[in-house]
RONU-976338 format. One record per residue (C-alpha): residue number from 1; residue in one letter; x, y, z. Coordinates in steps of 0.2 Angstrom, whole numbers. Each point is the difference from the previous one (the first is absolute). Example, Ala and Ser with C-alpha at 12.3 -4.5 7.8 and 13.67 -1.06 7.14 Angstrom:
// RONU-976338
seq / type / px / py / pz
1 / A / 62 / -22 / 39 .
2 / S / 6 / 17 / -3 .
// end
This chain:
// RONU-976338
seq / type / px / py / pz
1 / X / 0 / 0 / 0 .
2 / X / 6 / 17 / -5 .
3 / X / -5 / 14 / 12 .
4 / X / 3 / 17 / -8 .
5 / X / -5 / 16 / 9 .
6 / X / -5 / 17 / -7 .
7 / X / -1 / 16 / 10 .
8 / X / -15 / 10 / -4 .
9 / X / -10 / 14 / 8 .
10 / X / -16 / -5 / 10 .
11 / X / -11 / 12 / -9 .
12 / X / -15 / -8 / 8 .
13 / X / 6 / 4 / 18 .
14 / X / 3 / 19 / 0 .
15 / X / -16 / 8 / 7 .
16 / X / 9 / 16 / 2 .
17 / X / 6 / 0 / -18 .
18 / X / 0 / 16 / -10 .
19 / X / 6 / 3 / -17 .
20 / X / 14 / 11 / 7 .
21 / X / 7 / -15 / 9 .
22 / X / 6 / -7 / -17 .
23 / X / 14 / 13 / -3 .
24 / X / 11 / -11 / -11 .
25 / X / 0 / -17 / -8 .
26 / X / 16 / -11 / -1 .
27 / X / 1 / -15 / -10 .
28 / X / 12 / -14 / 5 .
29 / X / 4 / -17 / -8 .
30 / X / -11 / -10 / 13 .
31 / X / -12 / 12 / 8 .
32 / X / -12 / 15 / -2 .
33 / X / 4 / 14 / 12 .
34 / X / -11 / 14 / 4 .
35 / X / 8 / 11 / 13 .
36 / X / -9 / 6 / 16 .
37 / X / -10 / -16 / 3 .
38 / X / 2 / -17 / 8 .
39 / X / 7 / -16 / -8 .
40 / X / -2 / -18 / 2 .
41 / X / 8 / -16 / -7 .
42 / X / -14 / -9 / -9 .
43 / X / 5 / -19 / -2 .
44 / X / -7 / -10 / -15 .
45 / X / 3 / -17 / -6 .
46 / X / 1 / -2 / -19 .
47 / X / -5 / -18 / 1 .
48 / X / -17 / 5 / 9 .
49 / X / -4 / 14 / -12 .
50 / X / -15 / -4 / -11 .
51 / X / 4 / -1 / -18 .
52 / X / 17 / 4 / -7 .
53 / X / 15 / 3 / 11 .
54 / X / 2 / 18 / 6 .
55 / X / 17 / 6 / 1 .
56 / X / 6 / 14 / 11 .
57 / X / 0 / 13 / -14 .
58 / X / -18 / -5 / -5 .
59 / X / -5 / 3 / 18 .
60 / X / 9 / 17 / -1 .
61 / X / -9 / 5 / -15 .
62 / X / -17 / -5 / 8 .
63 / X / 4 / 11 / 15 .
64 / X / 6 / 15 / -11 .
65 / X / -16 / -2 / -10 .
66 / X / -11 / 1 / 15 .
67 / X / 10 / 15 / 7 .
68 / X / -1 / 9 / -16 .
69 / X / -19 / -2 / 0 .
70 / X / 0 / 7 / 18 .
71 / X / 11 / 15 / -4 .
72 / X / -11 / 4 / -15 .
73 / X / -16 / 0 / 10 .
74 / X / 8 / 10 / 14 .
75 / X / 11 / 12 / -9 .
76 / X / -2 / 17 / 9 .
77 / X / -7 / 15 / -9 .
78 / X / 14 / 13 / -2 .
79 / X / -1 / 14 / 14 .
80 / X / 5 / 17 / -6 .
81 / X / 1 / 17 / 8 .
82 / X / -13 / 10 / -10 .
83 / X / -13 / -14 / -1 .
84 / X / 1 / -8 / 17 .
85 / X / 12 / 9 / 12 .
86 / X / -5 / 18 / -2 .
87 / X / -18 / -3 / 5 .
88 / X / 6 / -8 / 16 .
89 / X / 12 / 15 / 4 .
90 / X / -14 / 12 / -4 .
91 / X / -12 / -9 / 13 .
92 / X / 13 / -3 / 13 .
93 / X / 16 / 10 / -1 .
94 / X / -1 / 17 / -10 .
95 / X / -9 / 10 / 13 .
96 / X / 17 / 0 / 9 .
97 / X / 12 / -5 / -14 .
98 / X / -1 / 16 / -10 .
99 / X / 9 / 17 / 0 .
100 / X / -2 / 10 / 15 .
101 / X / -7 / -14 / 11 .
102 / X / 7 / -10 / 14 .
103 / X / 8 / -14 / -10 .
104 / X / 18 / 3 / -5 .
105 / X / -3 / -6 / -18 .
106 / X / -14 / 1 / -13 .
107 / X / -9 / -15 / -8 .
108 / X / -9 / 10 / -14 .
109 / X / 10 / -6 / -15 .
110 / X / 9 / -16 / -5 .
111 / X / 16 / 9 / -1 .
112 / X / -2 / 6 / 18 .
113 / X / -6 / -16 / 7 .
114 / X / 11 / -13 / -9 .
115 / X / 16 / 3 / 11 .
116 / X / -10 / -4 / 15 .
117 / X / -8 / -16 / -6 .
118 / X / 9 / -12 / 12 .
119 / X / -3 / 12 / 15 .
120 / X / -18 / 0 / -4 .
121 / X / -1 / -19 / 0 .
122 / X / 8 / -1 / 17 .
123 / X / -11 / 14 / 7 .
124 / X / -16 / -8 / -5 .
125 / X / 5 / -18 / 5 .
126 / X / 5 / 6 / 17 .
127 / X / -15 / 11 / 2 .
128 / X / 10 / 15 / 3 .
129 / X / -9 / 9 / -13 .
130 / X / -13 / 7 / -2 .
131 / X / 1 / 6 / 18 .
132 / X / -14 / -5 / 12 .
133 / X / 3 / -1 / 19 .
134 / X / -17 / -4 / 7 .
135 / X / -1 / -16 / 11 .
136 / X / -11 / -12 / -9 .
137 / X / -8 / -5 / 16 .
138 / X / -9 / 17 / 2 .
139 / X / -12 / 8 / -12 .
140 / X / -3 / -2 / -18 .
141 / X / 4 / 14 / -12 .
142 / X / -6 / 4 / -17 .
143 / X / 16 / 8 / -5 .
144 / X / 11 / -14 / 5 .
145 / X / 16 / 3 / -11 .
146 / X / 5 / -18 / 1 .
147 / X / 4 / -6 / -18 .
148 / X / -11 / -14 / -7 .
149 / X / 9 / -17 / -3 .
150 / X / -4 / 1 / -19 .
151 / X / 8 / 17 / -1 .
152 / X / 16 / -7 / 10 .
153 / X / 0 / -14 / -12 .
154 / X / 0 / 12 / -15 .
155 / X / 14 / 10 / 6 .
156 / X / 11 / -16 / 5 .
157 / X / -4 / -8 / -17 .
158 / X / 5 / 16 / -9 .
159 / X / 17 / 0 / 9 .
160 / X / 3 / -18 / -2 .
161 / X / -3 / 0 / -19 .
162 / X / 12 / 15 / -4 .
163 / X / -11 / 15 / 5 .
164 / X / -4 / 4 / -18 .
165 / X / -8 / 16 / -6 .
166 / X / -13 / -7 / -12 .
167 / X / -11 / 12 / -12 .
168 / X / -2 / 18 / 7 .
169 / X / -17 / -1 / -9 .
170 / X / -6 / -12 / 14 .
171 / X / 2 / 13 / 14 .
172 / X / -16 / 5 / 8 .
173 / X / -5 / 18 / -3 .
174 / X / 2 / 13 / 14 .
175 / X / -13 / 12 / 6 .
176 / X / 3 / 18 / 6 .
177 / X / -12 / 10 / 9 .
178 / X / 3 / 19 / 3 .
179 / X / -13 / 8 / 12 .
180 / X / -5 / 18 / -2 .
181 / X / -2 / 14 / 13 .
182 / X / -16 / 4 / 9 .
183 / X / -10 / 15 / 6 .
184 / X / -14 / -8 / 10 .
185 / X / -3 / -14 / 13 .
186 / X / 10 / -15 / -6 .
187 / X / 0 / -18 / 5 .
188 / X / 17 / -8 / -3 .
189 / X / 1 / -19 / -4 .
190 / X / 18 / -1 / -4 .
191 / X / 14 / 10 / 8 .
192 / X / 19 / -1 / -1 .
193 / X / 15 / 10 / 7 .
194 / X / 16 / -2 / -10 .
195 / X / 17 / 7 / 6 .
196 / X / 10 / 10 / -13 .
197 / X / 16 / -5 / 8 .
198 / X / -2 / -16 / 11 .
199 / X / 19 / 1 / 5 .
200 / X / -5 / 14 / 12 .
201 / X / -19 / -1 / 2 .
202 / X / -3 / -9 / 17 .
203 / X / -19 / 1 / -2 .
204 / X / -14 / 10 / -7 .
205 / X / -18 / 2 / 8 .
206 / X / -13 / 9 / -10 .
207 / X / -13 / 7 / 12 .
208 / X / -17 / 8 / -4 .
209 / X / -2 / 17 / 8 .
210 / X / -18 / 5 / -1 .
211 / X / -6 / 18 / -1 .
212 / X / 1 / 10 / 16 .
213 / X / 13 / -12 / 8 .
214 / X / 12 / 10 / 11 .
215 / X / 14 / -13 / -3 .
216 / X / 15 / 8 / -8 .
217 / X / -9 / 17 / -2 .
218 / X / 17 / 9 / -3 .
219 / X / 5 / -11 / -15 .
220 / X / -1 / 7 / -17 .
221 / X / -7 / -11 / -14 .
222 / X / 14 / -7 / -11 .
223 / X / 14 / 6 / 11 .
224 / X / 10 / -13 / 11 .
225 / X / -4 / 4 / 18 .
226 / X / 9 / -6 / 16 .
227 / X / -10 / 4 / 16 .
228 / X / 9 / 10 / 13 .
229 / X / 9 / -10 / 14 .
230 / X / -13 / 6 / 12 .
231 / X / -14 / -5 / -11 .
232 / X / 8 / -17 / -3 .
233 / X / 2 / -3 / 18 .
234 / X / -19 / 4 / 3 .
235 / X / -4 / -12 / -14 .
236 / X / 10 / -14 / 8 .
237 / X / -7 / 3 / 17 .
238 / X / -18 / 0 / -8 .
239 / X / 5 / -17 / -9 .
240 / X / 5 / -7 / 17 .
241 / X / -16 / 5 / 9 .
242 / X / -10 / -7 / -14 .
243 / X / 9 / -16 / 0 .
244 / X / -2 / -2 / 19 .
245 / X / -19 / 3 / -1 .
246 / X / -1 / -11 / -15 .
247 / X / -7 / 11 / -14 .
248 / X / 13 / -3 / -13 .
249 / X / 10 / 16 / 0 .
250 / X / -3 / 4 / -19 .
251 / X / -2 / 18 / -5 .
252 / X / -9 / -2 / -17 .
253 / X / -8 / -15 / -9 .
254 / X / 13 / -11 / -8 .
255 / X / -1 / 0 / -20 .
256 / X / 16 / -8 / -6 .
257 / X / 17 / -5 / 6 .
258 / X / 17 / -6 / -5 .
259 / X / 13 / -10 / 10 .
260 / X / 12 / -13 / -6 .
261 / X / -10 / -14 / -8 .
262 / X / -17 / 8 / 1 .
263 / X / -13 / -2 / -14 .
264 / X / -13 / 11 / -7 .
265 / X / -16 / 2 / 11 .
266 / X / -14 / -9 / -10 .
267 / X / -18 / 0 / 6 .
268 / X / -14 / -12 / -5 .
269 / X / -14 / 6 / -10 .
270 / X / -13 / 9 / 11 .
271 / X / 14 / 6 / 12 .
272 / X / 11 / 16 / -2 .
273 / X / 9 / 13 / 10 .
274 / X / -9 / 17 / 1 .
275 / X / 8 / 16 / -5 .
276 / X / -11 / 15 / 3 .
277 / X / -1 / 15 / -12 .
278 / X / 12 / 13 / 6 .
279 / X / 11 / -13 / 9 .
280 / X / 19 / 1 / 0 .
281 / X / 12 / -15 / -2 .
282 / X / 14 / 2 / 12 .
283 / X / 15 / -10 / -4 .
284 / X / 10 / -5 / 15 .
285 / X / 18 / -2 / -7 .
286 / X / 14 / -9 / 10 .
287 / X / 17 / 0 / -7 .
288 / X / 16 / -9 / 6 .
289 / X / 16 / 9 / -5 .
290 / X / 13 / -11 / -9 .
291 / X / 14 / 13 / 0 .
292 / X / -3 / 5 / -18 .
293 / X / -9 / 16 / -7 .
294 / X / -16 / -6 / -9 .
295 / X / -18 / 4 / -5 .
296 / X / -17 / -8 / 1 .
297 / X / -16 / 1 / -9 .
298 / X / -12 / -12 / 8 .
299 / X / -18 / -3 / -7 .
300 / X / -17 / -5 / 5 .
301 / X / -11 / -8 / -13 .
302 / X / -19 / -2 / 2 .
303 / X / -14 / -9 / -9 .
304 / X / -18 / 4 / 4 .
305 / X / -15 / -11 / 2 .
306 / X / -11 / 1 / -15 .
307 / X / -16 / -2 / 11 .
308 / X / -4 / 7 / 17 .
309 / X / 6 / -14 / 13 .
310 / X / -11 / -7 / 14 .
311 / X / 14 / 0 / 13 .
312 / X / 15 / 11 / 5 .
313 / X / 17 / -7 / 4 .
314 / X / 9 / 8 / 14 .
315 / X / 18 / -4 / 6 .
316 / X / 3 / -1 / 19 .
317 / X / 15 / -4 / 10 .
318 / X / 3 / -8 / 17 .
319 / X / 16 / 11 / 5 .
320 / X / 12 / -1 / 15 .
321 / X / 14 / 13 / -1 .
322 / X / 4 / -1 / 18 .
323 / X / 13 / -13 / 1 .
324 / X / 19 / -1 / 4 .
325 / X / 9 / -16 / -7 .
326 / X / 15 / -4 / 10 .
327 / X / 17 / -3 / -8 .
328 / X / 3 / -18 / -5 .
329 / X / -18 / -6 / 4 .
330 / X / -5 / -13 / -13 .
331 / X / -18 / -2 / 3 .
332 / X / -7 / 17 / 7 .
333 / X / -19 / 0 / 0 .
334 / X / -11 / 15 / -3 .
335 / X / -19 / 0 / 0 .
336 / X / -14 / 11 / -7 .
337 / X / -19 / 0 / -2 .
338 / X / -14 / 9 / -7 .
339 / X / -18 / -1 / 5 .
340 / X / -13 / 2 / -14 .
341 / X / -15 / 11 / 6 .
342 / X / -11 / -5 / -15 .
343 / X / -3 / -15 / -10 .
344 / X / 12 / -3 / -14 .
345 / X / 6 / -14 / -12 .
346 / X / 18 / -4 / 1 .
347 / X / 9 / -1 / -17 .
348 / X / 19 / -2 / 2 .
349 / X / 15 / 3 / 10 .
350 / X / 17 / 9 / -2 .
351 / X / 13 / -1 / 14 .
352 / X / 13 / 13 / 0 .
353 / X / 17 / 0 / 9 .
354 / X / 18 / 4 / -5 .
355 / X / 16 / -10 / 0 .
356 / X / -1 / -7 / 17 .
357 / X / -18 / -7 / -3 .
358 / X / -1 / -19 / 3 .
359 / X / -18 / -6 / 1 .
360 / X / -17 / 7 / 0 .
361 / X / -17 / -6 / 5 .
362 / X / -18 / 6 / -2 .
363 / X / -14 / -6 / 12 .
364 / X / -18 / 4 / 2 .
365 / X / -9 / 1 / 17 .
366 / X / -19 / 0 / -3 .
367 / X / -12 / 9 / 11 .
368 / X / -5 / -17 / 8 .
369 / X / 18 / -3 / 5 .
370 / X / 5 / -13 / -12 .
371 / X / 17 / 2 / -9 .
372 / X / 6 / -5 / -17 .
373 / X / 17 / 1 / -9 .
374 / X / -2 / 6 / -18 .
375 / X / 18 / 3 / -5 .
376 / X / 17 / -5 / 6 .
377 / X / 16 / 5 / -9 .
378 / X / 13 / -10 / 8 .
379 / X / 14 / 7 / -11 .
380 / X / -2 / 18 / -3 .
381 / X / 10 / 8 / -14 .
382 / X / 2 / 19 / -2 .
383 / X / 4 / -2 / -18 .
384 / X / -17 / -8 / -4 .
385 / X / -14 / 9 / 9 .
386 / X / -15 / -10 / -6 .
387 / X / -18 / 3 / 2 .
388 / X / -10 / -16 / 5 .
389 / X / -18 / 0 / -8 .
390 / X / -12 / -11 / 9 .
391 / X / -8 / -13 / -11 .
392 / X / -16 / 2 / 9 .
393 / X / -2 / 18 / 8 .
394 / X / -5 / -1 / 18 .
395 / X / -15 / 9 / 8 .
396 / X / 6 / 9 / 16 .
397 / X / -14 / 7 / 12 .
398 / X / 2 / 16 / 9 .
399 / X / 11 / -3 / 15 .
400 / X / 12 / -12 / -9 .
401 / X / 18 / 3 / 5 .
402 / X / 15 / -3 / -13 .
403 / X / 15 / -5 / 10 .
404 / X / 17 / 0 / -8 .
405 / X / 16 / -8 / 7 .
406 / X / 17 / 4 / -7 .
407 / X / 17 / -7 / 4 .
408 / X / 17 / 9 / -4 .
409 / X / 17 / -7 / -1 .
410 / X / 13 / 12 / 6 .
411 / X / 14 / -13 / 1 .
412 / X / 16 / -2 / -10 .
413 / X / -8 / -16 / -8 .
414 / X / -12 / 12 / -10 .
415 / X / 11 / 3 / -15 .
416 / X / -11 / 15 / -5 .
417 / X / 3 / 8 / 18 .
418 / X / 8 / 17 / -3 .
419 / X / 7 / 0 / 18 .
420 / X / -4 / -13 / 13 .
421 / X / 9 / 11 / 14 .
422 / X / -14 / 13 / -1 .
423 / X / -16 / 2 / 9 .
424 / X / -13 / 2 / -13 .
425 / X / -15 / 12 / 0 .
426 / X / -14 / 5 / -12 .
427 / X / 6 / 10 / -15 .
428 / X / -2 / 3 / -18 .
429 / X / 17 / -7 / -6 .
430 / X / 4 / -18 / -3 .
431 / X / 13 / 0 / 14 .
432 / X / -15 / 4 / 12 .
433 / X / -15 / -10 / 1 .
434 / X / -19 / 0 / -2 .
435 / X / -14 / -11 / 5 .
436 / X / -16 / 2 / -10 .
437 / X / -13 / -13 / -4 .
438 / X / -9 / 8 / -15 .
439 / X / -17 / -8 / -5 .
440 / X / -14 / 5 / -12 .
441 / X / -18 / -1 / 4 .
442 / X / -16 / 2 / -11 .
443 / X / -14 / 11 / 8 .
444 / X / -15 / 9 / -7 .
445 / X / 4 / 16 / -10 .
446 / X / -5 / 12 / 13 .
447 / X / 12 / -8 / 13 .
448 / X / 16 / 9 / 4 .
449 / X / 16 / -5 / 8 .
450 / X / -4 / 10 / 16 .
451 / X / -17 / -9 / 1 .
452 / X / 10 / -17 / 1 .
453 / X / 14 / 6 / 12 .
454 / X / -7 / 13 / 12 .
455 / X / -12 / -6 / 14 .
456 / X / -17 / 9 / -1 .
457 / X / -5 / 11 / 15 .
458 / X / -15 / -7 / 9 .
459 / X / -16 / 9 / -3 .
460 / X / -6 / 11 / 14 .
461 / X / -17 / -5 / 7 .
462 / X / -4 / 15 / 10 .
463 / X / 6 / 18 / 3 .
464 / X / 18 / 4 / 0 .
465 / X / 8 / -4 / 17 .
466 / X / -13 / -12 / 6 .
// end
């Protein structure tokens, strides 16, 4: 008896098989070899074969024929930049990977994206990008930036097959919207603040100052205005008093903002920000000097609702500026809270800290005393200040308390720490700190931020003094 053996691939025993596993095919005199899969020695006895004797080469031909059929049936469709990759980048990446935004490189064209192909593959496989820091155990968010597995597969396959360009005619067509000015009450459905020089712009907040407001009464329209030191001190003292009594501490309604990693403020149909006729938009500009003379022309873009909405969106904040982070403390805790005075629907969260920010948590304490954790960010990153939109907005009855807990790392182990030997207080610059738990609520059109934050005086039932 002659016992010959041929080494062949077990094509029928590869449940995780994908076309990309078959990268190369190598032909040897006595075996068919397909790299990346398992092998087995298949014994056969030529005397027990049915029909004519089968030699090793004939068995090899049979195996090769079967493998060729499998390859023909599973040959991957070519993945190209313009047809397959660009739509994935537009959906997941280009909000940041474009000029003037937080990402250090642009992914708008093939030429600007191709040098980063291998880095893109690594970033999406390790889930480093797109950035998303919410603990999956708490809350469900409609704007979860985690990339779909099908999109990850597209990017990985593109890189593995040579990162080719394809036909530019296959690229999706861009849409550009340019809003116009307004002279009457307007409802803003989309708002975005964009820095002209992100190298020095720490953050931008666009506030709505309604007609008759005394806030910044000395400021001239169109002229940069720095409040006098005495006025700044009074404003800071007022902010601390507001934070202690839990009414938010904001001066005007928040319209739009910029910080590293933020995205445009997009409201659902039927919801909008109200800008009354005659209001001013106040840009709070904070700069961080870098030792070079420079200039900045930042912008705010607005798109208005085409129909009158049914709800108004108001941005509030649980703020605590009264803290002192000890030198070297790796887990310093700061708490803040805000009590809602009227019913509202909770829409989203935006935690804000600086370089020493470590973690952030939002909880709701309902009027009946029950407590619920809605967002936990265990690894806060100043460079990616994200908004977390609830997948199901949550009704909050009057008397509900929004509690926030932040932790700060002022130790040498924090690689972003400007100086672990310093005690750190509230301040505007990144080497100082902030603790703000921003959140949006939807309310009836006639409800104001003050209605939500300031307790109502009890109605008098008799003559004054009785």
